[in-house]
N, C-alpha and C positions, 0 to 999 in steps of 0.2 A: 195806419196799421202796418206793422212789420211782419213779414213771413220768414221764418227761419226753417231751414231744411236740416233735419237731424241725420247724421250718418250712422247712428246706432240702430242696428236692425232689431226688429221685434221677433220673438220666437214664434214659429209657425203654430205651435199649440196654443199660444196666447191669442193669436189672431183668430184661429178657428173657434176657440171657446167664446170669444167676444162676438164673432159673427153669428154663431148659433143662438146665443142669448138675445142678440138684437133681433133676429128673425122671429123669436118667440114673443117679442114685446107687443106685437099687434097682428091682427088677422087681416088687416087691409094694407094694400100697397098701391103706390102710384106707378103706372106703367107709361113711360115716355116712348113714343114711336116716331118714325120719320114719315111724314106724309109726302105725297107727290110734290115735286118742285122744292123739296128740302124743308118744308114747313114742319114745325114741331107740333105734336099732338100728345095729349095726356089723358089717361083714363084711370079710374080707381076700381080695384077688384079685390075680392077675398082671395087669399092664396094659402098654399101649403108649400113646404120645402122639403127637399130630399137630403140625405146625408152628403150628397155631392154638391150641396148648396144651390141646386137647381130650384127655380121658383115655378110653381105650377098653379094655374088658374083656369077657370071656366069662362068661356065667352061664346058669343054668337058669331059665326064666321062672317056674317055680313056687317058686323060692327066696324066702325072706321078703323080702330086700332088693329083689328084682325086683318082687315084688307091691307093696311099699311105693312104689316108683318109679311104678308105674301109677296109684296113688292120689294121690301127692304127689311131684312131680318135684324137690323141694328136696333137694340132696345136697351133702355136704362130703367131700373126699378129702384124705388126708394121705400124704405120701411122705417117708421118711427112711431113713438108713443105720442099721440096728439094731446095728452093730458099733461105735458111738461110745462113748467113755469119759467118765465124770464128770471134770470139771475140765479137759477138752480142748476145743478149739473144736468146737462142735456146728453142725448144719445140718439144715434140713427145709423143706418147702413144704406149704402148705394151699391147696386150691382150693375155691371155693364157687360153686355155680350150679345149673343144671337138667340132669337126666339123662333119658335115654329109651332104649327098646329101638330098635335100628337096624332099619329096614324091610329085608326081604330084598333089595329092589331097590337098596338103598344099601350093602350089605355090601362091595361092590367098592371103596368109598372107604376102608374101614377095615381090611379083612383083610390087605392087603399089608404095612402097617406093623406089624401084630401078628405076622405071619409073619416079617418081617425081624428083629424083636426076639427072637423065639423060634424059632430055626432048626429045632427038632424039631417045631414045630407043623405039622400036615398037614391041618388042618381040625378042626372040633369032634369030640370023641370020640364024641358021639352026635348024632343029628339034633335032639335036644331043646335043645341049647345055642344061645344067641343072643348077638350082640354088643350091648353097651350103651355109650353115650357120654355123658360129662359135658361140657357146654359151660360153661366157667367165666365168671363175671361179675366175680369178684374173686379175688385170690390174696394170700397172706401168706407172706413169705420170712423165714427165720431162717438166716443163714450167717455165723457169727462170724469165720471167716477172711477172708471177702470184705467184710462190712459192719461188723464190729466186735462186741465183746462186748455181749450183751443187746440187740441192735438187731433190731427187727421192722419190716419194710417191707410196707405194704399198697398194692396197686395194682389199678386197674380193668383188665379184659381186654375189648378190643373183639372183635367177631365175627370179625375177621380175625386175631386173636391178638396184636395190638399192645397193649402195656401202657402205662398212664398212672399215674404216681405219685399216690397219694392221701394217705398219711401215713407217718411214721416214729415209732415208739414206742421209747424207750430205757429199759430196766429197770435201775435202779441200786440196789445194796444200800444200806440205811440206813447212814449213817456216824456 
């Protein structure tokens, strides 16, 4: 398989639109954290997202991924529609950045959007659950219907959620 790098930038508005649509495709995400001694760990959680492309989820602070975040805030999250079919246009998004437990005083900034996405949410089931948030530094988009077959777009994410194209990789089968 050959990988080509395109030098043609993608408009920030197109990246942002694709990112937002991809975040709406599923309510579940996979959260990858770094465990002690550099071992990978992954967890699945329901999530909401902010206009700044921050990912917000609920977790028990004693859960392994929560403990990992306290020691090493480096996190990667992926979101995709699990009902996709082989040989049909696929799509997904990966976000890379730093995560943290939300301070109790800041919960009001995140809880309303979580509750809006999950109407049955009435607050954490137990007092033990806390909100966590990923502030992305980079994202990677894969949306074959929007961007083309085998096209992966990587962009930087500013603190306010604005995206800036970084590169486009095109995966082509060997001919």
